[in-house]
C-alpha positions in Angstrom: 70.7 108.0 114.4 73.0 106.9 117.0 73.5 103.6 115.1 75.1 105.5 112.2 77.4 107.3 114.5 78.6 104.1 116.1 79.3 102.6 112.7 81.5 105.6 111.7 83.4 105.6 114.9 84.1 101.8 114.5 85.3 102.4 110.9 87.7 105.1 112.1 89.3 103.0 114.8 89.7 99.9 112.5 91.5 102.0 109.9 93.8 103.4 112.4 94.7 100.0 113.7 95.7 98.7 110.2 99.5 98.0 110.0 101.4 98.8 106.8 102.5 96.2 104.3 105.9 95.8 103.1 106.1 96.7 99.4 109.1 96.2 97.2 109.5 97.0 93.4 112.3 95.4 91.6 113.2 96.7 88.2 115.1 94.7 85.7 116.8 95.5 82.3 115.0 92.8 80.3 112.1 90.3 80.6 114.6 87.4 80.9 116.1 88.9 84.1 112.7 89.5 85.6 111.6 86.0 84.7 114.7 84.5 86.2 114.1 86.5 89.4 110.5 85.1 89.6 111.7 81.5 89.1 114.2 81.9 91.9 111.6 83.6 94.1 109.3 80.7 93.5 112.1 78.3 94.7 112.6 80.5 97.8 108.8 80.4 98.5 108.6 76.7 98.3 111.7 76.4 100.5 110.3 78.8 103.2 106.6 77.7 102.7 105.8 81.4 102.3 104.1 82.9 99.3 103.9 86.7 99.1 101.6 88.7 96.8 103.4 89.2 93.4 102.5 91.3 90.4 104.8 91.9 87.6 105.2 93.4 84.1 107.7 93.0 81.4 110.8 94.4 83.3 109.5 94.7 86.9 108.1 92.8 89.8 106.1 94.1 92.7 106.2 92.1 96.0 103.8 92.8 98.9 103.9 91.3 102.3 101.1 92.1 104.7 102.0 93.1 108.3 100.6 89.9 109.8 102.7 87.9 107.4 105.8 90.0 108.3 105.2 89.0 111.9 104.9 85.4 111.0 108.1 85.5 109.2 109.9 87.2 112.2 108.3 84.6 114.5 109.7 81.6 112.6 113.1 83.4 112.1 112.8 83.5 108.4 115.3 85.2 106.2 112.7 85.4 103.3 112.9 89.1 102.8 116.7 89.4 103.0 117.1 86.5 100.5 114.5 87.9 98.1 116.4 91.2 98.0 119.7 89.3 97.4 118.1 87.3 94.6 117.1 90.5 92.8 120.6 92.1 93.3 122.3 88.9 92.0 120.0 88.7 88.9 120.7 92.3 88.0 124.5 91.9 88.3 124.7 88.9 85.9 
């Protein structure tokens, strides 16, 4: 019985320690804009040697960066997040 209580207690403390991910959704007016953004994001990823989680549909892209990866980006003084947001803004304004 006490073993079950210990497992539950451990599960609670682990979930409380989990840090949030950075999630950004970028909406575009057309598939071509979204595709152009993804191509530029791929170039940025190769340049920075950092590859976030990406999911997308016809006119949107969801980018997710886990907390540990955010810390890594800060540690190596990366401008990845700012450049990613600038890419999305520039594609939308074209």
